[in-house]
N, CA, C and O atoms as CSV, one atom per row, in Angstrom:
chain,resi,resn,atom,element,x,y,z
A,1,MET,N,N,10.395,-3.156,21.335
A,1,MET,CA,C,9.294,-3.992,20.889
A,1,MET,C,C,9.813,-4.997,19.860
A,1,MET,O,O,10.465,-4.620,18.886
A,2,LYS,N,N,9.518,-6.267,20.083
A,2,LYS,CA,C,9.936,-7.327,19.176
A,2,LYS,C,C,9.037,-7.341,17.942
A,2,LYS,O,O,7.827,-7.134,18.036
A,3,THR,N,N,9.653,-7.590,16.781
A,3,THR,CA,C,8.927,-7.629,15.518
A,3,THR,C,C,8.830,-9.070,15.033
A,3,THR,O,O,9.816,-9.807,15.030
A,4,ILE,N,N,7.622,-9.457,14.622
A,4,ILE,CA,C,7.380,-10.811,14.139
A,4,ILE,C,C,6.772,-10.734,12.741
A,4,ILE,O,O,5.797,-10.019,12.511
A,5,LEU,N,N,7.364,-11.480,11.818
A,5,LEU,CA,C,6.873,-11.556,10.447
A,5,LEU,C,C,6.005,-12.795,10.305
A,5,LEU,O,O,6.431,-13.902,10.634
A,6,ILE,N,N,4.782,-12.603,9.810
A,6,ILE,CA,C,3.843,-13.702,9.574
A,6,ILE,C,C,3.737,-13.897,8.071
A,6,ILE,O,O,3.369,-12.974,7.343
A,7,VAL,N,N,4.061,-15.102,7.606
A,7,VAL,CA,C,4.029,-15.409,6.184
A,7,VAL,C,C,3.015,-16.526,5.959
A,7,VAL,O,O,3.228,-17.662,6.383
A,8,ASP,N,N,1.917,-16.198,5.295
A,8,ASP,CA,C,0.864,-17.185,5.017
A,8,ASP,C,C,0.042,-16.691,3.849
A,8,ASP,O,O,-0.271,-15.504,3.759
A,9,ASP,N,N,-0.309,-17.601,2.951
A,9,ASP,CA,C,-1.092,-17.213,1.782
A,9,ASP,C,C,-2.582,-17.050,2.085
A,9,ASP,O,O,-3.346,-16.624,1.219
A,10,GLU,N,N,-2.991,-17.380,3.292
A,10,GLU,CA,C,-4.387,-17.202,3.696
A,10,GLU,C,C,-4.482,-15.930,4.550
A,10,GLU,O,O,-4.069,-15.912,5.709
A,11,ALA,N,N,-5.033,-14.874,3.953
A,11,ALA,CA,C,-5.122,-13.582,4.643
A,11,ALA,C,C,-5.826,-13.674,5.998
A,11,ALA,O,O,-5.342,-13.081,6.962
A,12,PRO,N,N,-6.952,-14.395,6.114
A,12,PRO,CA,C,-7.606,-14.466,7.428
A,12,PRO,C,C,-6.689,-15.048,8.513
A,12,PRO,O,O,-6.707,-14.592,9.656
A,13,THR,N,N,-5.899,-16.045,8.150
A,13,THR,CA,C,-4.963,-16.642,9.116
A,13,THR,C,C,-3.933,-15.607,9.552
A,13,THR,O,O,-3.662,-15.451,10.743
A,14,ARG,N,N,-3.360,-14.899,8.573
A,14,ARG,CA,C,-2.368,-13.851,8.902
A,14,ARG,C,C,-2.969,-12.814,9.825
A,14,ARG,O,O,-2.351,-12.425,10.816
A,15,LYS,N,N,-4.181,-12.360,9.502
A,15,LYS,CA,C,-4.818,-11.279,10.273
A,15,LYS,C,C,-5.085,-11.708,11.720
A,15,LYS,O,O,-4.854,-10.932,12.647
A,16,VAL,N,N,-5.563,-12.923,11.915
A,16,VAL,CA,C,-5.860,-13.414,13.268
A,16,VAL,C,C,-4.578,-13.512,14.085
A,16,VAL,O,O,-4.542,-13.103,15.246
A,17,ILE,N,N,-3.525,-14.056,13.476
A,17,ILE,CA,C,-2.246,-14.181,14.180
A,17,ILE,C,C,-1.668,-12.792,14.474
A,17,ILE,O,O,-1.185,-12.538,15.577
A,18,ALA,N,N,-1.718,-11.900,13.487
A,18,ALA,CA,C,-1.191,-10.539,13.680
A,18,ALA,C,C,-1.927,-9.834,14.817
A,18,ALA,O,O,-1.304,-9.170,15.645
A,19,ALA,N,N,-3.246,-9.978,14.857
A,19,ALA,CA,C,-4.033,-9.334,15.914
A,19,ALA,C,C,-3.664,-9.901,17.287
A,19,ALA,O,O,-3.528,-9.148,18.251
A,20,ALA,N,N,-3.503,-11.205,17.380
A,20,ALA,CA,C,-3.154,-11.833,18.659
A,20,ALA,C,C,-1.765,-11.389,19.119
A,20,ALA,O,O,-1.555,-11.127,20.304
A,21,LEU,N,N,-0.820,-11.304,18.183
A,21,LEU,CA,C,0.538,-10.881,18.543
A,21,LEU,C,C,0.584,-9.408,18.939
A,21,LEU,O,O,1.281,-9.038,19.883
A,22,THR,N,N,-0.153,-8.577,18.222
A,22,THR,CA,C,-0.220,-7.147,18.542
A,22,THR,C,C,-0.795,-6.953,19.945
A,22,THR,O,O,-0.323,-6.113,20.712
A,23,LYS,N,N,-1.819,-7.741,20.265
A,23,LYS,CA,C,-2.443,-7.679,21.592
A,23,LYS,C,C,-1.438,-8.042,22.694
A,23,LYS,O,O,-1.546,-7.571,23.826
A,24,GLN,N,N,-0.462,-8.884,22.343
A,24,GLN,CA,C,0.573,-9.295,23.302
A,24,GLN,C,C,1.739,-8.308,23.355
A,24,GLN,O,O,2.681,-8.501,24.124
A,25,GLY,N,N,1.679,-7.245,22.536
A,25,GLY,CA,C,2.719,-6.225,22.583
A,25,GLY,C,C,3.806,-6.357,21.528
A,25,GLY,O,O,4.830,-5.677,21.599
A,26,TYR,N,N,3.590,-7.229,20.553
A,26,TYR,CA,C,4.562,-7.397,19.469
A,26,TYR,C,C,4.163,-6.551,18.274
A,26,TYR,O,O,2.991,-6.217,18.105
A,27,LYS,N,N,5.142,-6.203,17.443
A,27,LYS,CA,C,4.865,-5.558,16.162
A,27,LYS,C,C,4.758,-6.674,15.129
A,27,LYS,O,O,5.669,-7.494,15.009
A,28,ALA,N,N,3.660,-6.715,14.384
A,28,ALA,CA,C,3.439,-7.773,13.401
A,28,ALA,C,C,3.574,-7.237,11.978
A,28,ALA,O,O,2.972,-6.225,11.617
A,29,LEU,N,N,4.378,-7.937,11.181
A,29,LEU,CA,C,4.499,-7.665,9.755
A,29,LEU,C,C,3.864,-8.847,9.025
A,29,LEU,O,O,3.840,-9.960,9.550
A,30,GLU,N,N,3.350,-8.610,7.819
A,30,GLU,CA,C,2.686,-9.683,7.088
A,30,GLU,C,C,3.218,-9.814,5.673
A,30,GLU,O,O,3.575,-8.828,5.030
A,31,ALA,N,N,3.265,-11.077,5.194
A,31,ALA,CA,C,3.636,-11.380,3.815
A,31,ALA,C,C,2.742,-12.517,3.331
A,31,ALA,O,O,2.362,-13.394,4.106
A,32,GLU,N,N,2.408,-12.490,2.036
A,32,GLU,CA,C,1.466,-13.493,1.521
A,32,GLU,C,C,2.130,-14.717,0.887
A,32,GLU,O,O,1.439,-15.673,0.535
A,33,ASP,N,N,3.437,-14.704,0.738
A,33,ASP,CA,C,4.139,-15.894,0.246
A,33,ASP,C,C,5.622,-15.780,0.599
A,33,ASP,O,O,6.068,-14.769,1.140
A,34,GLY,N,N,6.366,-16.823,0.287
A,34,GLY,CA,C,7.776,-16.857,0.638
A,34,GLY,C,C,8.620,-15.791,-0.046
A,34,GLY,O,O,9.595,-15.307,0.529
A,35,LEU,N,N,8.252,-15.422,-1.269
A,35,LEU,CA,C,9.001,-14.371,-1.965
A,35,LEU,C,C,8.885,-13.050,-1.223
A,35,LEU,O,O,9.884,-12.382,-0.958
A,36,GLU,N,N,7.648,-12.683,-0.891
A,36,GLU,CA,C,7.439,-11.439,-0.151
A,36,GLU,C,C,8.035,-11.553,1.253
A,36,GLU,O,O,8.597,-10.590,1.773
A,37,GLY,N,N,7.910,-12.729,1.858
A,37,GLY,CA,C,8.480,-12.952,3.183
A,37,GLY,C,C,9.987,-12.778,3.204
A,37,GLY,O,O,10.537,-12.191,4.136
A,38,THR,N,N,10.663,-13.293,2.167
A,38,THR,CA,C,12.113,-13.139,2.058
A,38,THR,C,C,12.488,-11.669,1.933
A,38,THR,O,O,13.419,-11.199,2.587
A,39,ARG,N,N,11.761,-10.951,1.093
A,39,ARG,CA,C,12.040,-9.524,0.895
A,39,ARG,C,C,11.856,-8.748,2.193
A,39,ARG,O,O,12.723,-7.962,2.574
A,40,ILE,N,N,10.738,-8.963,2.871
A,40,ILE,CA,C,10.455,-8.232,4.109
A,40,ILE,C,C,11.465,-8.610,5.203
A,40,ILE,O,O,11.952,-7.742,5.927
A,41,ALA,N,N,11.774,-9.904,5.321
A,41,ALA,CA,C,12.738,-10.341,6.339
A,41,ALA,C,C,14.103,-9.699,6.114
A,41,ALA,O,O,14.772,-9.307,7.070
A,42,THR,N,N,14.515,-9.591,4.857
A,42,THR,CA,C,15.807,-9.002,4.528
A,42,THR,C,C,15.824,-7.499,4.813
A,42,THR,O,O,16.825,-6.957,5.280
A,43,GLU,N,N,14.695,-6.830,4.523
A,43,GLU,CA,C,14.608,-5.379,4.743
A,43,GLU,C,C,14.414,-5.010,6.208
A,43,GLU,O,O,15.039,-4.071,6.700
A,44,LYS,N,N,13.553,-5.742,6.906
A,44,LYS,CA,C,13.139,-5.356,8.262
A,44,LYS,C,C,13.839,-6.125,9.383
A,44,LYS,O,O,13.811,-5.688,10.534
A,45,LEU,N,N,14.468,-7.266,9.068
A,45,LEU,CA,C,15.160,-8.100,10.057
A,45,LEU,C,C,14.306,-8.338,11.316
A,45,LEU,O,O,14.652,-7.870,12.401
A,46,PRO,N,N,13.198,-9.061,11.163
A,46,PRO,CA,C,12.333,-9.330,12.320
A,46,PRO,C,C,13.035,-10.209,13.348
A,46,PRO,O,O,14.029,-10.867,13.041
A,47,ASN,N,N,12.513,-10.214,14.559
A,47,ASN,CA,C,13.074,-11.036,15.629
A,47,ASN,C,C,12.654,-12.494,15.502
A,47,ASN,O,O,13.304,-13.382,16.054
A,48,LEU,N,N,11.553,-12.743,14.765
A,48,LEU,CA,C,10.997,-14.085,14.623
A,48,LEU,C,C,10.153,-14.113,13.355
A,48,LEU,O,O,9.561,-13.105,12.971
A,49,ILE,N,N,10.103,-15.278,12.707
A,49,ILE,CA,C,9.237,-15.470,11.545
A,49,ILE,C,C,8.296,-16.628,11.832
A,49,ILE,O,O,8.720,-17.691,12.287
A,50,ILE,N,N,7.015,-16.411,11.561
A,50,ILE,CA,C,6.011,-17.472,11.625
A,50,ILE,C,C,5.561,-17.686,10.188
A,50,ILE,O,O,5.068,-16.756,9.550
A,51,THR,N,N,5.724,-18.901,9.671
A,51,THR,CA,C,5.389,-19.132,8.275
A,51,THR,C,C,4.606,-20.414,8.057
A,51,THR,O,O,4.792,-21.416,8.748
A,52,ASP,N,N,3.727,-20.345,7.076
A,52,ASP,CA,C,3.057,-21.537,6.579
A,52,ASP,C,C,4.097,-22.321,5.790
A,52,ASP,O,O,5.093,-21.750,5.344
A,53,VAL,N,N,3.881,-23.606,5.613
A,53,VAL,CA,C,4.794,-24.406,4.809
A,53,VAL,C,C,4.380,-24.359,3.340
A,53,VAL,O,O,5.198,-24.066,2.468
A,54,TYR,N,N,3.121,-24.645,3.074
A,54,TYR,CA,C,2.662,-24.793,1.691
A,54,TYR,C,C,2.030,-23.511,1.179
A,54,TYR,O,O,0.928,-23.142,1.587
A,55,MET,N,N,2.751,-22.822,0.265
A,55,MET,CA,C,2.279,-21.573,-0.339
A,55,MET,C,C,2.720,-21.556,-1.798
A,55,MET,O,O,3.664,-22.248,-2.180
A,56,ASP,N,N,2.028,-20.759,-2.607
A,56,ASP,CA,C,2.430,-20.577,-3.999
A,56,ASP,C,C,3.670,-19.690,-4.066
A,56,ASP,O,O,4.053,-19.071,-3.073
A,57,ASN,N,N,4.286,-19.633,-5.229
A,57,ASN,CA,C,5.475,-18.831,-5.537
A,57,ASN,C,C,6.719,-19.361,-4.838
A,57,ASN,O,O,7.644,-19.826,-5.504
A,58,MET,N,N,6.761,-19.302,-3.521
A,58,MET,CA,C,7.888,-19.851,-2.762
A,58,MET,C,C,7.338,-20.400,-1.457
A,58,MET,O,O,6.758,-19.653,-0.668
A,59,ASN,N,N,7.512,-21.707,-1.214
A,59,ASN,CA,C,6.964,-22.283,0.010
A,59,ASN,C,C,7.838,-21.938,1.219
A,59,ASN,O,O,8.910,-21.349,1.077
A,60,GLY,N,N,7.368,-22.312,2.396
A,60,GLY,CA,C,8.076,-21.969,3.631
A,60,GLY,C,C,9.461,-22.570,3.727
A,60,GLY,O,O,10.381,-21.917,4.220
A,61,PHE,N,N,9.638,-23.818,3.262
A,61,PHE,CA,C,10.951,-24.448,3.296
A,61,PHE,C,C,11.946,-23.690,2.425
A,61,PHE,O,O,13.078,-23.432,2.836
A,62,MET,N,N,11.514,-23.339,1.223
A,62,MET,CA,C,12.396,-22.610,0.305
A,62,MET,C,C,12.767,-21.248,0.876
A,62,MET,O,O,13.912,-20.809,0.767
A,63,MET,N,N,11.781,-20.579,1.490
A,63,MET,CA,C,12.042,-19.268,2.088
A,63,MET,C,C,13.093,-19.391,3.199
A,63,MET,O,O,14.042,-18.607,3.250
A,64,VAL,N,N,12.919,-20.376,4.087
A,64,VAL,CA,C,13.857,-20.559,5.191
A,64,VAL,C,C,15.252,-20.872,4.658
A,64,VAL,O,O,16.242,-20.342,5.162
A,65,GLU,N,N,15.337,-21.728,3.645
A,65,GLU,CA,C,16.645,-22.045,3.052
A,65,GLU,C,C,17.306,-20.781,2.497
A,65,GLU,O,O,18.504,-20.563,2.681
A,66,GLN,N,N,16.512,-19.958,1.820
A,66,GLN,CA,C,17.032,-18.705,1.247
A,66,GLN,C,C,17.543,-17.789,2.366
A,66,GLN,O,O,18.630,-17.221,2.264
A,67,LEU,N,N,16.753,-17.652,3.425
A,67,LEU,CA,C,17.140,-16.772,4.532
A,67,LEU,C,C,18.378,-17.290,5.264
A,67,LEU,O,O,19.194,-16.497,5.734
A,68,GLN,N,N,18.525,-18.615,5.363
A,68,GLN,CA,C,19.671,-19.180,6.058
A,68,GLN,C,C,20.970,-18.996,5.275
A,68,GLN,O,O,22.053,-19.130,5.845
A,69,MET,N,N,20.881,-18.695,3.994
A,69,MET,CA,C,22.082,-18.455,3.183
A,69,MET,C,C,22.627,-17.032,3.356
A,69,MET,O,O,23.765,-16.749,2.983
A,70,ASP,N,N,21.803,-16.139,3.925
A,70,ASP,CA,C,22.193,-14.744,4.109
A,70,ASP,C,C,22.608,-14.543,5.572
A,70,ASP,O,O,21.792,-14.750,6.471
A,71,PRO,N,N,23.850,-14.147,5.824
A,71,PRO,CA,C,24.293,-13.963,7.216
A,71,PRO,C,C,23.407,-13.013,8.027
A,71,PRO,O,O,23.290,-13.168,9.243
A,72,ALA,N,N,22.791,-12.046,7.376
A,72,ALA,CA,C,21.952,-11.076,8.088
A,72,ALA,C,C,20.656,-11.708,8.604
A,72,ALA,O,O,20.109,-11.257,9.611
A,73,THR,N,N,20.161,-12.742,7.927
A,73,THR,CA,C,18.877,-13.347,8.303
A,73,THR,C,C,19.005,-14.800,8.753
A,73,THR,O,O,18.011,-15.415,9.138
A,74,ALA,N,N,20.198,-15.345,8.710
A,74,ALA,CA,C,20.415,-16.772,8.961
A,74,ALA,C,C,19.983,-17.226,10.350
A,74,ALA,O,O,19.552,-18.367,10.515
A,75,ARG,N,N,20.091,-16.359,11.348
A,75,ARG,CA,C,19.800,-16.772,12.724
A,75,ARG,C,C,18.423,-16.337,13.217
A,75,ARG,O,O,18.130,-16.462,14.406
A,76,ILE,N,N,17.581,-15.832,12.330
A,76,ILE,CA,C,16.220,-15.469,12.750
A,76,ILE,C,C,15.463,-16.765,13.040
A,76,ILE,O,O,15.352,-17.617,12.157
A,77,PRO,N,N,14.940,-16.933,14.256
A,77,PRO,CA,C,14.183,-18.151,14.556
A,77,PRO,C,C,12.882,-18.195,13.768
A,77,PRO,O,O,12.310,-17.163,13.420
A,78,VAL,N,N,12.428,-19.420,13.494
A,78,VAL,CA,C,11.255,-19.633,12.643
A,78,VAL,C,C,10.295,-20.609,13.312
A,78,VAL,O,O,10.706,-21.616,13.889
A,79,ILE,N,N,9.005,-20.288,13.221
A,79,ILE,CA,C,7.940,-21.224,13.583
A,79,ILE,C,C,7.232,-21.565,12.279
A,79,ILE,O,O,6.712,-20.679,11.600
A,80,MET,N,N,7.211,-22.855,11.928
A,80,MET,CA,C,6.547,-23.291,10.703
A,80,MET,C,C,5.206,-23.913,11.065
A,80,MET,O,O,5.115,-24.803,11.910
A,81,MET,N,N,4.160,-23.412,10.393
A,81,MET,CA,C,2.809,-23.922,10.603
A,81,MET,C,C,2.457,-24.830,9.438
A,81,MET,O,O,2.624,-24.463,8.275
A,82,THR,N,N,1.969,-26.015,9.763
A,82,THR,CA,C,1.585,-26.937,8.706
A,82,THR,C,C,0.524,-27.890,9.222
A,82,THR,O,O,0.384,-28.093,10.428
A,83,SER,N,N,-0.212,-28.466,8.303
A,83,SER,CA,C,-1.196,-29.466,8.702
A,83,SER,C,C,-0.503,-30.809,8.923
A,83,SER,O,O,-1.130,-31.768,9.374
A,84,GLN,N,N,0.790,-30.876,8.602
A,84,GLN,CA,C,1.544,-32.117,8.762
A,84,GLN,C,C,2.870,-31.836,9.467
A,84,GLN,O,O,3.934,-32.124,8.921
A,85,ALA,N,N,2.812,-31.283,10.658
A,85,ALA,CA,C,4.032,-30.856,11.356
A,85,ALA,C,C,4.990,-32.007,11.635
A,85,ALA,O,O,6.206,-31.837,11.546
A,86,GLN,N,N,4.463,-33.155,11.965
A,86,GLN,CA,C,5.357,-34.261,12.297
A,86,GLN,C,C,6.202,-34.655,11.086
A,86,GLN,O,O,7.409,-34.858,11.213
A,87,GLY,N,N,5.580,-34.763,9.920
A,87,GLY,CA,C,6.319,-35.089,8.704
A,87,GLY,C,C,7.249,-33.958,8.305
A,87,GLY,O,O,8.372,-34.201,7.863
A,88,ALA,N,N,6.790,-32.729,8.458
A,88,ALA,CA,C,7.610,-31.568,8.102
A,88,ALA,C,C,8.805,-31.459,9.034
A,88,ALA,O,O,9.885,-31.045,8.613
A,89,GLY,N,N,8.621,-31.826,10.291
A,89,GLY,CA,C,9.694,-31.733,11.271
A,89,GLY,C,C,10.875,-32.617,10.915
A,89,GLY,O,O,12.004,-32.344,11.322
A,90,ALA,N,N,10.623,-33.670,10.162
A,90,ALA,CA,C,11.707,-34.550,9.734
A,90,ALA,C,C,12.583,-33.872,8.688
A,90,ALA,O,O,13.702,-34.312,8.424
A,91,TRP,N,N,12.062,-32.789,8.088
A,91,TRP,CA,C,12.797,-32.090,7.032
A,91,TRP,C,C,14.110,-31.543,7.549
A,91,TRP,O,O,15.141,-31.646,6.885
A,92,GLN,N,N,14.070,-30.956,8.742
A,92,GLN,CA,C,15.292,-30.345,9.270
A,92,GLN,C,C,15.183,-30.236,10.785
A,92,GLN,O,O,14.265,-29.597,11.300
A,93,ALA,N,N,16.095,-30.843,11.481
A,93,ALA,CA,C,16.115,-30.749,12.945
A,93,ALA,C,C,17.005,-29.568,13.319
A,93,ALA,O,O,18.148,-29.755,13.737
A,94,ASP,N,N,16.496,-28.388,13.173
A,94,ASP,CA,C,17.250,-27.158,13.421
A,94,ASP,C,C,16.750,-26.531,14.717
A,94,ASP,O,O,15.543,-26.418,14.932
A,95,ALA,N,N,17.670,-26.126,15.574
A,95,ALA,CA,C,17.302,-25.544,16.865
A,95,ALA,C,C,16.522,-24.240,16.707
A,95,ALA,O,O,15.796,-23.840,17.617
A,96,ASP,N,N,16.666,-23.576,15.563
A,96,ASP,CA,C,15.992,-22.307,15.346
A,96,ASP,C,C,14.640,-22.467,14.656
A,96,ASP,O,O,14.036,-21.473,14.254
A,97,ILE,N,N,14.155,-23.705,14.512
A,97,ILE,CA,C,12.869,-23.948,13.853
A,97,ILE,C,C,11.984,-24.794,14.752
A,97,ILE,O,O,12.402,-25.834,15.261
A,98,GLU,N,N,10.755,-24.334,14.938
A,98,GLU,CA,C,9.717,-25.084,15.659
A,98,GLU,C,C,8.597,-25.369,14.666
A,98,GLU,O,O,8.412,-24.617,13.709
A,99,TYR,N,N,7.862,-26.432,14.882
A,99,TYR,CA,C,6.735,-26.783,14.026
A,99,TYR,C,C,5.464,-26.809,14.852
A,99,TYR,O,O,5.448,-27.324,15.970
A,100,LEU,N,N,4.397,-26.249,14.291
A,100,LEU,CA,C,3.084,-26.297,14.929
A,100,LEU,C,C,2.083,-26.855,13.931
A,100,LEU,O,O,2.049,-26.441,12.773
A,101,ASP,N,N,1.271,-27.796,14.390
A,101,ASP,CA,C,0.186,-28.300,13.554
A,101,ASP,C,C,-0.858,-27.217,13.404
A,101,ASP,O,O,-1.281,-26.619,14.393
A,102,LYS,N,N,-1.284,-26.955,12.158
A,102,LYS,CA,C,-2.359,-25.969,11.953
A,102,LYS,C,C,-3.593,-26.456,12.690
A,102,LYS,O,O,-3.874,-27.653,12.749
A,103,GLY,N,N,-4.309,-25.518,13.240
A,103,GLY,CA,C,-5.429,-25.844,14.104
A,103,GLY,C,C,-5.017,-25.676,15.567
A,103,GLY,O,O,-5.792,-25.974,16.477
A,104,PHE,N,N,-3.781,-25.190,15.786
A,104,PHE,CA,C,-3.267,-24.956,17.127
A,104,PHE,C,C,-4.090,-23.868,17.823
A,104,PHE,O,O,-4.713,-23.026,17.177
A,105,ALA,N,N,-4.074,-23.911,19.145
A,105,ALA,CA,C,-4.707,-22.852,19.933
A,105,ALA,C,C,-3.791,-21.636,19.909
A,105,ALA,O,O,-2.568,-21.779,19.889
A,106,MET,N,N,-4.375,-20.441,19.910
A,106,MET,CA,C,-3.571,-19.218,19.886
A,106,MET,C,C,-2.650,-19.152,21.098
A,106,MET,O,O,-1.539,-18.630,21.001
A,107,ALA,N,N,-3.097,-19.674,22.235
A,107,ALA,CA,C,-2.251,-19.692,23.433
A,107,ALA,C,C,-0.988,-20.514,23.189
A,107,ALA,O,O,0.085,-20.155,23.674
A,108,LYS,N,N,-1.102,-21.605,22.447
A,108,LYS,CA,C,0.062,-22.439,22.121
A,108,LYS,C,C,1.028,-21.660,21.215
A,108,LYS,O,O,2.244,-21.743,21.387
A,109,LEU,N,N,0.489,-20.913,20.263
A,109,LEU,CA,C,1.343,-20.108,19.387
A,109,LEU,C,C,2.094,-19.053,20.203
A,109,LEU,O,O,3.303,-18.889,20.042
A,110,ILE,N,N,1.384,-18.342,21.073
A,110,ILE,CA,C,2.009,-17.300,21.899
A,110,ILE,C,C,3.089,-17.920,22.787
A,110,ILE,O,O,4.172,-17.353,22.937
A,111,GLU,N,N,2.799,-19.066,23.369
A,111,GLU,CA,C,3.777,-19.766,24.213
A,111,GLU,C,C,5.031,-20.125,23.391
A,111,GLU,O,O,6.154,-19.961,23.868
A,112,THR,N,N,4.836,-20.604,22.178
A,112,THR,CA,C,5.959,-20.971,21.310
A,112,THR,C,C,6.743,-19.733,20.878
A,112,THR,O,O,7.972,-19.766,20.817
A,113,VAL,N,N,6.038,-18.647,20.578
A,113,VAL,CA,C,6.691,-17.382,20.220
A,113,VAL,C,C,7.594,-16.934,21.372
A,113,VAL,O,O,8.761,-16.606,21.157
A,114,GLU,N,N,7.059,-16.921,22.578
A,114,GLU,CA,C,7.837,-16.474,23.737
A,114,GLU,C,C,9.041,-17.368,23.987
A,114,GLU,O,O,10.121,-16.878,24.318
A,115,LYS,N,N,8.864,-18.679,23.829
A,115,LYS,CA,C,9.964,-19.616,24.013
A,115,LYS,C,C,11.062,-19.375,22.972
A,115,LYS,O,O,12.247,-19.371,23.308
A,116,MET,N,N,10.672,-19.175,21.721
A,116,MET,CA,C,11.658,-18.968,20.650
A,116,MET,C,C,12.400,-17.648,20.837
A,116,MET,O,O,13.605,-17.581,20.597
A,117,LEU,N,N,11.704,-16.606,21.259
A,117,LEU,CA,C,12.344,-15.310,21.458
A,117,LEU,C,C,13.322,-15.354,22.638
A,117,LEU,O,O,14.384,-14.733,22.579
A,118,LYS,N,N,12.981,-16.073,23.696
A,118,LYS,CA,C,13.894,-16.214,24.836
A,118,LYS,C,C,15.144,-16.969,24.425
A,118,LYS,O,O,16.256,-16.602,24.803
A,119,LYS,N,N,14.955,-18.023,23.649
A,119,LYS,CA,C,16.083,-18.842,23.198
A,119,LYS,C,C,17.012,-18.041,22.281
A,119,LYS,O,O,18.220,-18.279,22.251
A,120,ALA,N,N,16.446,-17.100,21.543
A,120,ALA,CA,C,17.222,-16.333,20.560
A,120,ALA,C,C,18.098,-15.257,21.205
A,120,ALA,O,O,18.987,-14.717,20.546
A,121,LYS,N,N,17.866,-14.941,22.463
A,121,LYS,CA,C,18.632,-13.861,23.118
A,121,LYS,C,C,20.099,-14.189,23.213
A,121,LYS,O,O,20.878,-13.391,23.734
């Protein structure tokens, strides 16, 4: 079973995504900010991380940079959710990072999750 870490400071968003992923047969872990996300990713080594960009304590960009510095977590693929995906996408053209505009359909998220997990094999 593939494990996916969801990092978002909005609990309802995390819960909806976690429920949808669990329904698809994935194990979902949750973190409320980049600091907790970094800790959980380092401890649990998920197969994929879905993260919000703008959060308190440590934002999604900072979390990804931190994880990419650690060989154990550097290659974990990431989906970044933001209300400004096009602008955020200019931040880093990394093959292991996808961007989704917040307000996406859950089917689009699941499709992106499956695509990222296949690419990571």
